[in-house]
C-alpha positions, 0 to 999 in steps of 0.5 A: 517673279523676282521675288518668286525667284530670288527672294527679299530682305526685310523692308525690300518694299511695303509689306516686306516684313520679314526675309523671304527665300526665293525658289533659287535658294530653296533649290540649292543644290537641287533641281529647280522645275520651272513650267510654261516658261514662256509665259515669263516676262522679258524683264524676268527673262533677263533675271533668269538668264543672269543667274544661268550665265553668272550663276549668282543673284541678288535678293530684293533689297540686299547688297549682297549676291549670293551663288546659285548652285542649281540645275534648272529644267524648263518646259512648255507646250508653245513654239519657242523658236517662233516666240523668238522670232516674234521677239516675245522670247529672248533668244539668249535665253532660249540658246542657254536653256537649250543645252538638252532638250526632250521632245514628247510626241503628242499622245496620238503618236503613242497610243500604246501608252493610252491604256498604261496611263487610264489605268494610272489615273484610274487607280490614282482617282478612284474612290476609297469606297469603289476599288472594284471600278474598272474599264469596260472593253468598249471604254478602253477600244474608245480611248485608243480610237481617240486621238487626244488633241489636249494629250495627257490632261485631256485623258486624266479628265475624261478618267475623272469624268468617267469615275464620277459618271459611272453608275456601275463598276464598269466605266462605259463609253459614254462615261468618258465623255469623249466620241467613239470611233462609230460616233465620229464617223456618224457626225462627220459633216455633210459635204455632198450637195446637189447642185440644183439646192446650191450654187458653185458659190455657196457651196465653196462658202459653206465648205470653207465655214465647215472648215474653219469651225473644225480647225478652230475647234481642233486647235482650241483643244489642242491649246487648251483654250489659250487664245494667244498660243492657239492664234501663234499656232495658227499664224494669226493675230489675236484680234483676228482668231478672236473674232473667228470664234465669235462667229462661229460662237466658239467659246475658249472656256469650254476647252480649259482643262477644268471644264470637264470636271465640272460638267457632271456638276452642272447636269447632275441632281442636287445631292449628287452635285455636293458629292461630286464637288466633295470628292474633288477635295477629298 
């Protein structure tokens, strides 16, 4: 990480055959954007803190300090305040970064953006030989009804999936891979059990299991399969959450942003799989 940020001099370490400028030097008099800043190690956090405080840095293997005239913009989808309390993110770095903050509400709280973003992603990903492809009215309704626990990334994945699964000029609800309002109601767990068929203790256990499974699916969806982030949000140890996922046979990889991309590749025929993979890299 220090090499990425500060660069190195020739001979600074094995295989350092030439001088390399780091991101801070490359961003001189500009902006350096650090995404998922919570993933930085504590050592890298200290190094970044010094740049923010002193506006100076030193490349690896160099005896000379350089001036840093840059703007830092950092982004995260993790609760930094909780990470600070847990000791995995430095409080002094947090307050240095937290000069101006912009909170982006989840997509479910700004439904007015859903259709606009959907059309943007459709225009961005539609193949050049299918410019007439559009969203069916029912598909737009389903997009608005859905709560989007994966936010904008999940929406983009759904549009990409719809483009590749559609066999007409319209992307239908079934192509998007999201539950419509009707389907969601149809698949609600049945919790009414007759007294004769189930004791109070068994019924209570069944309700707990239904809640736990639904909660785990939702929180893994929100954190895109990242077990560590999900455990932190749930207030549980990572190992404990892992045991619960294993208990209900919930695979974190299923919630990865890329999982939806390859659904079509796994279910389509050989020729269609080749065309699909080629389209991803077109």
